[in-house]
Residue frames relative to the residue before (quaternion, step in Angstrom):
aa qw qx qy qz dx dy dz
M 1.0000 0.0000 0.0000 0.0000 0.00 0.00 0.00
E 0.3254 -0.7102 0.5857 0.2161 3.59 -1.02 0.75
A 0.5128 -0.6931 0.4109 0.2963 3.56 -0.77 1.10
D 0.7206 0.4491 -0.2685 0.4549 3.59 1.01 -0.74
A 0.4921 0.6730 -0.4314 0.3447 3.60 1.27 0.09
V 0.6403 0.5185 -0.3241 0.4650 3.59 1.16 -0.60
E 0.2530 -0.7781 0.5616 0.1234 3.55 -0.84 1.02
L 0.5964 -0.5626 0.4302 0.3778 3.56 -1.17 0.53
R 0.6095 0.5570 -0.3604 0.4340 3.57 1.02 -0.70
Q 0.6429 0.5143 -0.3281 0.4632 3.60 0.96 -0.79
L 0.6595 0.4986 -0.3149 0.4662 3.59 0.95 -0.84
R 0.6512 0.5123 -0.3273 0.4542 3.59 0.98 -0.83
Y 0.6398 0.5064 -0.3268 0.4769 3.61 0.98 -0.76
F 0.6477 0.5267 -0.3179 0.4495 3.57 0.97 -0.88
V 0.6671 0.4949 -0.3091 0.4632 3.60 0.83 -0.91
T 0.6551 0.5123 -0.3217 0.4527 3.60 0.93 -0.82
V 0.6520 0.4875 -0.3168 0.4867 3.61 0.94 -0.82
A 0.6444 0.5288 -0.3240 0.4473 3.60 0.96 -0.83
E 0.6820 0.4736 -0.2898 0.4760 3.59 1.04 -0.69
E 0.7286 0.4130 -0.2380 0.4918 3.60 1.01 -0.76
L 0.1463 -0.8042 0.5437 0.1904 3.57 1.14 -0.79
H 0.6728 0.3778 -0.2819 0.5702 3.52 1.11 0.85
F 0.4151 -0.7448 0.4653 0.2377 3.58 -0.64 1.11
G 0.6420 0.5357 -0.3324 0.4363 3.58 1.02 -0.75
R 0.6825 0.4655 -0.2920 0.4820 3.59 0.88 -0.92
A 0.6206 0.5328 -0.3483 0.4578 3.60 1.02 -0.71
A 0.6437 0.5201 -0.3234 0.4588 3.58 0.99 -0.84
D 0.6309 0.5285 -0.3363 0.4578 3.59 1.02 -0.78
R 0.6609 0.5052 -0.3101 0.4603 3.59 0.92 -0.88
L 0.7273 0.4332 -0.2355 0.4774 3.54 0.97 -0.86
R 0.3351 -0.7728 0.4687 0.2661 3.56 1.36 -0.23
V 0.5426 0.5327 -0.4439 0.4742 3.52 0.91 1.06
V 0.5823 -0.5576 0.4343 0.4017 3.56 -1.25 0.11
Q 0.6474 -0.5696 0.3457 0.3699 3.56 -1.15 0.66
P 0.6317 0.5372 -0.3664 0.4219 3.67 0.88 -0.73
A 0.6134 0.5507 -0.3565 0.4398 3.61 1.09 -0.64
V 0.6293 0.5204 -0.3333 0.4714 3.58 1.06 -0.75
S 0.6609 0.5082 -0.3054 0.4601 3.57 0.87 -0.95
Q 0.6517 0.5281 -0.3136 0.4450 3.56 0.96 -0.87
Q 0.6862 0.4828 -0.2901 0.4604 3.60 0.89 -0.91
L 0.6490 0.5059 -0.3263 0.4652 3.61 1.03 -0.74
S 0.6386 0.5120 -0.3310 0.4696 3.57 0.98 -0.76
R 0.6485 0.5123 -0.3173 0.4650 3.58 1.01 -0.80
L 0.6311 0.5307 -0.3336 0.4569 3.59 1.00 -0.81
E 0.6579 0.5051 -0.3190 0.4587 3.58 0.91 -0.88
R 0.6437 0.5060 -0.3293 0.4703 3.59 1.03 -0.68
E 0.6503 0.5309 -0.3199 0.4392 3.55 0.97 -0.83
V 0.7572 0.3765 -0.2128 0.4895 3.60 0.87 -0.94
G 0.3932 -0.7442 0.4622 0.2793 3.57 1.25 -0.30
L 0.6302 0.5005 -0.3264 0.4958 3.57 1.17 0.61
R 0.3835 -0.6591 0.5833 0.2797 3.52 -1.26 0.48
L 0.1838 -0.8319 0.5210 0.0518 3.55 -0.56 1.22
L 0.7919 0.2057 -0.0843 0.5687 3.59 1.14 -0.61
D 0.2595 -0.6908 0.6483 0.1875 3.50 -1.22 0.67
R 0.0970 -0.8120 0.5753 0.0149 3.55 -0.60 1.15
S 0.0857 0.7521 -0.6526 0.0338 3.52 -1.10 0.73
S 0.6716 -0.4869 0.3528 0.4329 3.55 -1.27 0.10
R 0.7136 0.4642 -0.2551 0.4584 3.58 1.16 -0.52
R 0.8295 -0.0496 0.0781 0.5508 3.58 0.92 -0.80
V 0.2808 -0.7007 0.6286 0.1875 3.49 -1.45 0.28
R 0.0805 0.7937 -0.6008 0.0500 3.55 -0.92 0.87
L 0.5565 -0.6182 0.4526 0.3215 3.53 -1.26 0.53
T 0.3852 -0.6553 0.5917 0.2684 3.54 -1.16 0.64
P 0.6767 -0.4531 0.3530 0.4606 3.65 -1.19 0.15
A 0.6473 0.5015 -0.3256 0.4728 3.59 0.98 -0.77
G 0.6361 0.5350 -0.3221 0.4533 3.57 1.06 -0.76
E 0.6419 0.5208 -0.3262 0.4586 3.57 1.01 -0.82
R 0.6649 0.4960 -0.3085 0.4656 3.56 1.00 -0.79
L 0.6815 0.4862 -0.2932 0.4618 3.56 0.94 -0.86
L 0.5653 0.6175 -0.3857 0.3878 3.58 1.11 -0.62
V 0.6267 0.5440 -0.3374 0.4444 3.60 0.99 -0.83
E 0.7094 0.4525 -0.2615 0.4728 3.57 0.86 -0.97
A 0.6189 0.5472 -0.3475 0.4436 3.57 1.07 -0.71
R 0.6460 0.5075 -0.3177 0.4735 3.57 0.98 -0.83
A 0.6514 0.5093 -0.3215 0.4615 3.60 0.96 -0.82
A 0.6571 0.5111 -0.3144 0.4562 3.58 0.97 -0.83
L 0.6652 0.4946 -0.3051 0.4689 3.59 0.97 -0.81
A 0.6271 0.5278 -0.3384 0.4623 3.59 1.03 -0.76
A 0.6501 0.5068 -0.3161 0.4696 3.59 0.99 -0.84
A 0.6508 0.5110 -0.3171 0.4635 3.59 0.97 -0.83
D 0.6420 0.5178 -0.3241 0.4633 3.58 1.03 -0.76
R 0.6384 0.5163 -0.3324 0.4641 3.59 1.04 -0.74
V 0.6238 0.5328 -0.3348 0.4636 3.57 1.00 -0.78
A 0.6617 0.5048 -0.3051 0.4629 3.57 0.92 -0.89
A 0.6584 0.5127 -0.3140 0.4529 3.58 0.99 -0.84
V 0.6558 0.4953 -0.3133 0.4758 3.58 0.95 -0.85
A 0.6391 0.5253 -0.3298 0.4548 3.58 0.96 -0.81
A 0.6511 0.5084 -0.3168 0.4662 3.58 0.99 -0.82
E 0.6465 0.5162 -0.3199 0.4618 3.58 1.01 -0.81
L 0.6621 0.4980 -0.3120 0.4651 3.57 0.95 -0.85
A 0.6419 0.5200 -0.3255 0.4600 3.56 1.03 -0.73
A 0.6688 0.4984 -0.2968 0.4651 3.58 1.08 -0.75
T 0.7924 0.1511 -0.0699 0.5868 3.61 1.07 -0.71
P 0.0711 -0.8301 0.5523 0.0295 3.60 0.37 1.17
V 0.5510 -0.5920 0.4695 0.3542 3.55 -1.23 0.49
R 0.1956 -0.7710 0.5996 0.0883 3.53 -0.83 1.06
V 0.2613 -0.7830 0.5489 0.1318 3.56 -0.63 1.13
L 0.1296 -0.7905 0.5976 0.0336 3.56 -0.66 1.17
R 0.1512 -0.7970 0.5823 0.0539 3.59 -0.47 1.24
V 0.0196 -0.8311 0.5473 -0.0969 3.53 -0.53 1.29
G 0.1180 -0.7319 0.6637 0.0996 3.52 -1.21 0.69
M 0.0347 0.8214 -0.5683 0.0344 3.59 -1.08 0.55
S 0.5559 -0.5669 0.4928 0.3559 3.51 -1.35 0.37
P 0.6086 -0.5527 0.4064 0.3987 3.61 -1.13 0.49
G 0.7810 0.3688 -0.2602 0.4317 3.54 -1.14 0.66
L 0.6409 0.5400 -0.3279 0.4361 3.59 1.24 -0.01
G 0.2976 0.7939 -0.4883 0.2067 3.59 1.21 0.36
A 0.6603 0.5064 -0.3184 0.4541 3.60 0.94 -0.84
R 0.6526 0.4987 -0.3197 0.4724 3.60 0.98 -0.79
L 0.6344 0.5251 -0.3324 0.4598 3.58 1.00 -0.77
A 0.6705 0.4948 -0.3040 0.4618 3.60 0.87 -0.94
R 0.6490 0.5087 -0.3214 0.4655 3.60 0.97 -0.82
G 0.6652 0.5078 -0.3105 0.4508 3.59 0.92 -0.85
L 0.6426 0.5143 -0.3257 0.4652 3.58 0.98 -0.79
E 0.6532 0.5039 -0.3273 0.4608 3.60 0.96 -0.79
I 0.6319 0.5171 -0.3342 0.4707 3.59 1.02 -0.72
L 0.6302 0.5226 -0.3381 0.4642 3.59 0.98 -0.77
R 0.6555 0.5012 -0.3178 0.4670 3.59 0.97 -0.81
Q 0.6582 0.5132 -0.3162 0.4510 3.60 0.99 -0.77
T 0.7424 0.4144 -0.2290 0.4740 3.57 0.95 -0.83
N 0.7490 0.2383 -0.1632 0.5963 3.58 1.28 -0.21
S 0.1599 -0.8629 0.4724 0.0818 3.55 0.49 1.26
A 0.6744 0.4935 -0.3044 0.4571 3.61 1.11 -0.51
L 0.6025 0.5860 -0.3362 0.4250 3.56 1.31 -0.09
D 0.1154 -0.7704 0.6260 0.0375 3.57 -0.73 1.13
I 0.1077 -0.8451 0.5235 0.0113 3.56 -0.13 1.34
E 0.0930 -0.7548 0.6470 0.0554 3.53 -1.00 0.92
L 0.3037 -0.7890 0.5151 0.1414 3.55 -0.65 1.17
E 0.0187 -0.7574 0.6525 0.0151 3.55 -1.11 0.81
L 0.2098 -0.7959 0.5591 0.1001 3.57 -0.37 1.26
V 0.2274 -0.7670 0.5912 0.1026 3.54 -0.98 0.95
A 0.1338 -0.8208 0.5544 0.0322 3.58 -0.33 1.27
T 0.3295 0.7083 -0.5521 0.2913 3.56 0.08 1.33
P 0.6568 -0.4838 0.3722 0.4427 3.63 -1.20 0.26
V 0.6647 -0.5404 0.3426 0.3858 3.55 -1.17 0.65
V 0.6523 0.5240 -0.3371 0.4315 3.59 0.88 -0.86
E 0.6568 0.4882 -0.3108 0.4833 3.60 1.07 -0.68
Q 0.6005 0.5479 -0.3579 0.4595 3.58 1.09 -0.65
L 0.6681 0.5047 -0.3074 0.4522 3.57 0.87 -0.93
A 0.6521 0.5048 -0.3214 0.4655 3.58 0.96 -0.80
A 0.6585 0.5060 -0.3135 0.4605 3.60 0.99 -0.80
V 0.6220 0.5207 -0.3424 0.4742 3.61 1.04 -0.71
A 0.6666 0.5105 -0.3067 0.4483 3.59 0.86 -0.93
R 0.7036 0.4485 -0.2664 0.4826 3.60 1.04 -0.74
G 0.5075 -0.6572 0.4214 0.3647 3.60 1.22 -0.21
E 0.4926 0.6690 -0.4257 0.3586 3.59 1.25 0.20
M 0.7411 0.2169 -0.1516 0.6170 3.57 1.30 -0.28
D 0.4917 -0.7145 0.4163 0.2729 3.59 -0.89 0.93
L 0.7957 -0.1421 0.1262 0.5752 3.58 0.95 -0.79
A 0.1728 -0.7330 0.6404 0.1508 3.51 -1.40 0.21
L 0.2108 -0.7294 0.6375 0.1307 3.54 -1.18 0.72
L 0.0160 0.8345 -0.5444 0.0831 3.57 -0.45 1.23
R 0.3774 -0.7246 0.5379 0.2076 3.52 -1.25 0.59
A 0.7134 0.2535 -0.2761 0.5920 3.57 0.88 1.00
V 0.5277 -0.6679 0.4357 0.2926 3.55 -1.15 0.64
P 0.1883 -0.7901 0.5725 0.1119 3.61 -0.60 1.10
A 0.1570 -0.7415 0.6348 0.1500 3.52 -1.35 0.04
G 0.3036 0.7505 -0.5527 0.1979 3.52 -1.13 0.57
E 0.5935 -0.5786 0.4289 0.3592 3.53 -1.20 0.56
G 0.8074 0.2745 -0.2160 0.4756 3.55 -1.01 0.88
L 0.6463 0.5233 -0.3123 0.4592 3.60 1.29 0.13
Q 0.1816 -0.7024 0.6734 0.1416 3.52 -1.26 0.67
V 0.0971 -0.7999 0.5915 0.0273 3.59 -0.87 0.96
L 0.0902 -0.7754 0.6245 0.0252 3.55 -0.81 1.09
E 0.2409 -0.7556 0.5939 0.1353 3.59 -0.65 1.13
L 0.0997 -0.8809 0.4621 -0.0250 3.54 -0.24 1.34
W 0.8250 0.0244 0.0227 0.5641 3.61 0.95 -0.71
P 0.4619 -0.6666 0.4971 0.3085 3.62 -1.16 0.50
E 0.1764 -0.7668 0.6103 0.0913 3.55 -1.08 0.81
P 0.3197 -0.7482 0.5439 0.2053 3.64 -0.45 1.13
V 0.2160 -0.7780 0.5828 0.0913 3.56 -0.91 1.01
A 0.1009 -0.7847 0.6110 0.0259 3.54 -1.06 0.87
V 0.4550 -0.6559 0.5328 0.2809 3.54 -1.39 -0.03
A 0.2095 -0.7451 0.6201 0.1280 3.56 -1.04 0.84
L 0.0060 0.7883 -0.6119 0.0644 3.55 -0.89 1.10
P 0.5819 -0.5122 0.4509 0.4423 3.60 -1.19 0.19
A 0.5323 -0.6472 0.4363 0.3278 3.57 -0.92 0.83
S 0.6636 0.5171 -0.2992 0.4503 3.59 1.18 -0.51
H 0.5268 0.6473 -0.4138 0.3636 3.61 1.22 -0.22
P 0.5881 -0.6102 0.3911 0.3589 3.63 -0.97 0.77
L 0.6646 0.5106 -0.3216 0.4407 3.61 0.99 -0.70
A 0.5538 0.6430 -0.3894 0.3582 3.59 1.20 -0.43
G 0.6502 0.5296 -0.3268 0.4358 3.59 1.16 -0.39
R 0.5611 0.6101 -0.3956 0.3955 3.61 1.21 -0.14
P 0.5275 -0.6189 0.4637 0.3518 3.61 -1.14 0.46
A 0.7856 -0.0194 0.0198 0.6181 3.59 1.20 -0.52
V 0.1705 -0.7710 0.6051 0.1019 3.54 -1.24 0.51
R 0.4049 -0.6598 0.5643 0.2871 3.51 -1.32 0.32
L 0.6001 -0.5812 0.3994 0.3777 3.56 -1.07 0.64
R 0.6859 0.4958 -0.3111 0.4325 3.58 0.87 -0.85
D 0.5286 0.6053 -0.4186 0.4230 3.62 1.25 -0.20
L 0.7093 0.4668 -0.2392 0.4709 3.58 1.22 -0.50
A 0.3727 0.7844 -0.4497 0.2088 3.57 1.29 -0.05
A 0.6725 0.5132 -0.3092 0.4344 3.62 1.06 -0.63
L 0.6687 0.4950 -0.2949 0.4700 3.61 1.22 -0.38
P 0.5327 -0.6070 0.4675 0.3595 3.62 -1.10 0.57
L 0.3116 -0.7401 0.5732 0.1630 3.55 -1.04 0.89
R 0.2245 -0.7611 0.5982 0.1114 3.56 -0.90 0.99
I 0.1728 0.7614 -0.6083 0.1430 3.60 -0.62 1.12
P 0.6200 -0.5310 0.3966 0.4200 3.61 -1.19 0.29
A 0.5543 -0.5667 0.4826 0.3724 3.56 -1.19 0.50
R 0.5574 -0.6287 0.4157 0.3482 3.56 -0.98 0.74
A 0.6066 0.5805 -0.3557 0.4106 3.57 1.09 -0.64
S 0.7355 0.3926 -0.2380 0.4982 3.62 1.12 -0.53
N 0.8119 0.0533 0.0021 0.5814 3.62 1.01 -0.72
P 0.1352 -0.8383 0.5229 0.0746 3.61 0.37 1.18
P 0.6570 0.5337 -0.3652 0.3874 3.67 0.76 -0.83
F 0.7372 0.4102 -0.2595 0.4700 3.59 0.76 -0.97
H 0.5756 0.5722 -0.3733 0.4492 3.60 1.09 -0.64
D 0.7068 0.4523 -0.2650 0.4750 3.58 0.80 -1.01
F 0.6158 0.5476 -0.3495 0.4458 3.59 1.03 -0.73
A 0.6775 0.4980 -0.3026 0.4488 3.61 0.84 -0.96
L 0.6687 0.4858 -0.3094 0.4702 3.59 0.89 -0.89
G 0.6527 0.5244 -0.3170 0.4455 3.58 0.97 -0.83
A 0.6392 0.5246 -0.3306 0.4549 3.59 1.02 -0.76
C 0.6578 0.4975 -0.3129 0.4711 3.59 0.98 -0.81
R 0.6751 0.4945 -0.3039 0.4554 3.57 0.87 -0.90
A 0.6153 0.5395 -0.3487 0.4569 3.58 1.09 -0.61
E 0.6889 0.4383 -0.2703 0.5102 3.60 1.23 -0.47
G 0.6331 -0.6161 0.3007 0.3594 3.57 1.26 0.33
F 0.7368 0.3546 -0.2697 0.5086 3.63 1.06 0.43
E 0.3761 -0.6747 0.5880 0.2401 3.50 -1.34 0.49
P 0.3528 -0.7826 0.4633 0.2202 3.61 -0.43 1.13
R 0.4332 -0.6192 0.5810 0.3022 3.53 -1.32 0.48
L 0.2545 -0.7962 0.5321 0.1345 3.56 -0.61 1.10
G 0.2614 -0.7455 0.5967 0.1411 3.52 -0.97 0.97
R 0.7686 -0.3123 0.2496 0.4994 3.54 -1.27 -0.36
P 0.5296 -0.6490 0.4307 0.3359 3.62 -0.88 0.88
T 0.3687 -0.7167 0.5533 0.2102 3.54 -1.20 0.62
C 0.2566 -0.7281 0.6072 0.1878 3.53 -1.35 0.28
D 0.8222 0.1121 -0.0222 0.5576 3.56 0.01 -1.30
A 0.5280 -0.6640 0.4314 0.3071 3.59 -0.92 0.95
A 0.6648 0.4984 -0.3142 0.4593 3.60 0.91 -0.84
D 0.6436 0.5141 -0.3237 0.4656 3.59 0.99 -0.79
T 0.6078 0.5613 -0.3521 0.4376 3.57 1.07 -0.70
L 0.6381 0.5176 -0.3309 0.4641 3.60 0.96 -0.78
V 0.6308 0.5210 -0.3360 0.4667 3.60 0.99 -0.79
E 0.6832 0.4904 -0.2959 0.4531 3.59 0.86 -0.92
I 0.6533 0.5072 -0.3228 0.4600 3.58 0.95 -0.83
G 0.6992 0.4755 -0.2765 0.4566 3.60 0.98 -0.77
N 0.7914 0.3012 -0.1347 0.5146 3.58 1.17 -0.42
G 0.6729 0.4590 -0.3039 0.4941 3.59 1.16 0.50
P 0.7291 -0.3601 0.2975 0.5002 3.57 -1.23 -0.31
P 0.6625 -0.5416 0.3289 0.3995 3.61 -1.12 0.57
T 0.1769 0.7265 -0.6448 0.1586 3.54 -0.80 1.14
W 0.2041 -0.7657 0.5889 0.1590 3.55 -1.27 0.04
A 0.1259 -0.7785 0.6110 0.0691 3.52 -1.27 0.35
L 0.4008 -0.6340 0.5913 0.2963 3.50 -1.26 0.47
T 0.0452 0.7892 -0.6084 0.0701 3.53 -0.89 0.95
Y 0.5424 -0.6100 0.4571 0.3532 3.55 -1.26 -0.14
A 0.6741 -0.5609 0.3034 0.3727 3.52 -1.10 0.79
D 0.6679 0.5152 -0.3263 0.4266 3.61 0.97 -0.72
A 0.5015 0.6396 -0.4388 0.3832 3.62 1.22 -0.11
G 0.5559 0.6299 -0.3809 0.3862 3.59 1.21 -0.43
L 0.5373 0.6295 -0.4063 0.3872 3.58 1.19 -0.36
D 0.7661 0.3477 -0.1762 0.5110 3.59 1.11 -0.68
A 0.5361 0.6898 -0.3956 0.2835 3.57 1.15 -0.48
G 0.6087 0.6196 -0.3626 0.3379 3.61 0.94 -0.81
T 0.7169 0.4297 -0.2550 0.4862 3.58 1.02 -0.71
L 0.6803 0.5025 -0.2728 0.4586 3.58 1.28 -0.13
K 0.4959 -0.6740 0.4028 0.3708 3.61 1.30 0.29
A 0.5798 0.5270 -0.3901 0.4836 3.56 1.16 0.66
S 0.2292 -0.7462 0.6066 0.1505 3.54 -1.29 0.44
V 0.1965 -0.7486 0.6219 0.1189 3.55 -1.08 0.79
I 0.0758 -0.8342 0.5432 -0.0575 3.54 -0.51 1.29
Q 0.5134 -0.6444 0.4771 0.3059 3.54 -1.09 0.75
L 0.3997 -0.7002 0.5439 0.2327 3.52 -1.28 0.47
D 0.1087 -0.7592 0.6390 0.0590 3.54 -1.21 0.68
P 0.4411 -0.3110 -0.8025 0.2543 1.56 -0.98 2.32
P 0.6530 -0.5232 0.3603 0.4123 3.58 -1.20 0.45
L 0.1801 -0.7617 0.6165 0.0856 3.52 -1.22 0.68
T 0.0326 -0.7946 0.6062 0.0086 3.58 -0.93 0.88
A 0.2414 -0.7087 0.6410 0.1688 3.50 -1.29 0.56
S 0.4785 -0.6547 0.4983 0.3067 3.56 -1.25 0.31
G 0.3035 -0.7076 0.6082 0.1932 3.53 -0.96 0.92
C 0.1126 -0.8512 0.5120 -0.0248 3.55 -0.65 1.16
L 0.2628 -0.6717 0.6655 0.1920 3.46 -1.37 0.55
V 0.0861 -0.7965 0.5983 0.0140 3.56 -0.81 1.03
V 0.0691 0.7805 -0.6154 0.0855 3.57 -0.78 1.08
S 0.6281 -0.5314 0.4093 0.3945 3.53 -1.30 0.19
T 0.5465 -0.6065 0.4632 0.3449 3.56 -1.16 0.55
A 0.6059 0.5751 -0.3543 0.4203 3.60 1.23 -0.30
K 0.5437 0.6430 -0.4057 0.3554 3.60 1.20 -0.26
A 0.5675 -0.6172 0.4339 0.3299 3.56 -1.11 0.79
P 0.5700 -0.6301 0.3997 0.3439 3.63 -0.91 0.83
T 0.6567 0.5102 -0.3357 0.4424 3.60 0.94 -0.78
C 0.6322 0.5171 -0.3291 0.4740 3.58 1.06 -0.69
V 0.6466 0.5091 -0.3199 0.4694 3.58 0.95 -0.85
Q 0.6354 0.5304 -0.3288 0.4548 3.58 1.01 -0.79
S 0.6578 0.5061 -0.3095 0.4640 3.58 0.95 -0.85
L 0.6617 0.4977 -0.3054 0.4703 3.58 0.95 -0.86
G 0.6480 0.5229 -0.3239 0.4491 3.57 0.96 -0.80
A 0.6601 0.5008 -0.3091 0.4669 3.57 0.97 -0.83
A 0.6747 0.4995 -0.2997 0.4533 3.59 0.99 -0.82
F 0.7758 0.3647 -0.2046 0.4724 3.59 0.68 -1.03
G 0.6359 0.5059 -0.3412 0.4725 3.57 1.23 -0.21
S 0.5148 0.6646 -0.4111 0.3527 3.57 1.25 -0.27
T 0.2791 -0.7563 0.5691 0.1617 3.56 -1.13 0.72
V 0.7389 0.2897 -0.1982 0.5752 3.58 1.30 -0.08
M 0.5326 -0.6128 0.4743 0.3404 3.54 -1.22 0.52
G 0.5459 0.5897 -0.4735 0.3606 3.53 -1.15 0.67
P 0.6086 -0.5847 0.3819 0.3766 3.57 -1.09 0.63
P 0.3493 -0.7272 0.5442 0.2301 3.62 -0.79 0.90
E 0.4793 -0.6266 0.5171 0.3319 3.54 -1.24 0.38
V 0.1068 0.7929 -0.5828 0.1420 3.53 -0.32 1.30
T 0.2640 -0.7598 0.5704 0.1662 3.56 -0.73 0.99
G 0.8265 0.2501 -0.1808 0.4707 3.51 -1.06 0.80
S 0.5405 0.6274 -0.4172 0.3744 3.64 1.18 0.20
D 0.2182 0.7846 -0.5490 0.1883 3.55 0.55 1.14
G 0.7367 -0.4269 0.2861 0.4395 3.53 -1.31 0.10
G 0.6084 0.5763 -0.3601 0.4099 3.57 1.06 -0.65
A 0.6050 0.5608 -0.3578 0.4376 3.55 1.09 -0.67
W 0.6702 0.5078 -0.3044 0.4476 3.56 0.95 -0.85
A 0.5780 0.5987 -0.3844 0.3997 3.58 1.09 -0.55
S 0.7229 0.4225 -0.2481 0.4872 3.57 1.11 -0.59
W 0.4375 0.7309 -0.4393 0.2853 3.57 1.26 0.10
G 0.4080 -0.7183 0.4789 0.2972 3.60 1.07 -0.58
W 0.1881 0.8208 -0.5162 0.1564 3.57 1.05 0.78
R 0.3828 -0.6159 0.6219 0.2956 3.49 -1.37 0.36
V 0.1981 -0.7918 0.5712 0.0868 3.57 -0.79 1.03
R 0.1043 -0.7948 0.5963 0.0427 3.55 -0.87 0.98
């Protein structure tokens, strides 16, 4: 016998006859005519090469081989039913792929926002895909609809973008730990005017480049620009192990600075940047509102969002996997 020759329909007919021990009642349960049941049972017996039923004009009963096969037939049908149920569930709640770009250090906010989205949209199965590209490329991908959103630590601008300023980001200064100013509890920006400033090139990260220059100019000086930076963590290593330079960074960078021969110091007066959600202008307002409430939240738990029903998500333009 070939294992793939037996059909599920034959097994289902066999199990029904075995439970009823009557072809007419089995046909009624299966909602088919009696000859169809007889035909399928005869075909099953030919396929397996065994006699499964003793038939007479008075009664139908299982043979020993039929009793043994009945156990396996029920198990096979139960497994097939589970497969069908899982397939139906997956079809009802497909995986939605959320492509996200973000500034370094925002992993906790991203994870919290995704959990809030799952809590407020129980039918939504979100699969995250992080896009690790320069900020300028992230913004272009969001505008084109190739990326769903970006979380940034400075306010961008550009055609085709919606920007929601959602949370304040405290800004600090990174200095070599050996520099005299590193021993102060806080420094003023203009105290650093004589040192080269390390910031990203505008071509790769316009929002933060412009923010840093604007902060210096607001304090009355034009900074001396050093070599452009790329990765924030690498910048701390370079500042701690090179000639005296400084960089604007975020307060949470101080968690790693101590082991890198760098110091992260508060600013006086304090300086903050805006943490932003960036999406395409083509996105539905209700979807943008839901995303803003989720990623702008500072605590776990469903945000109060009006109009954030399942219908809103249907117009979001998700990639379905």
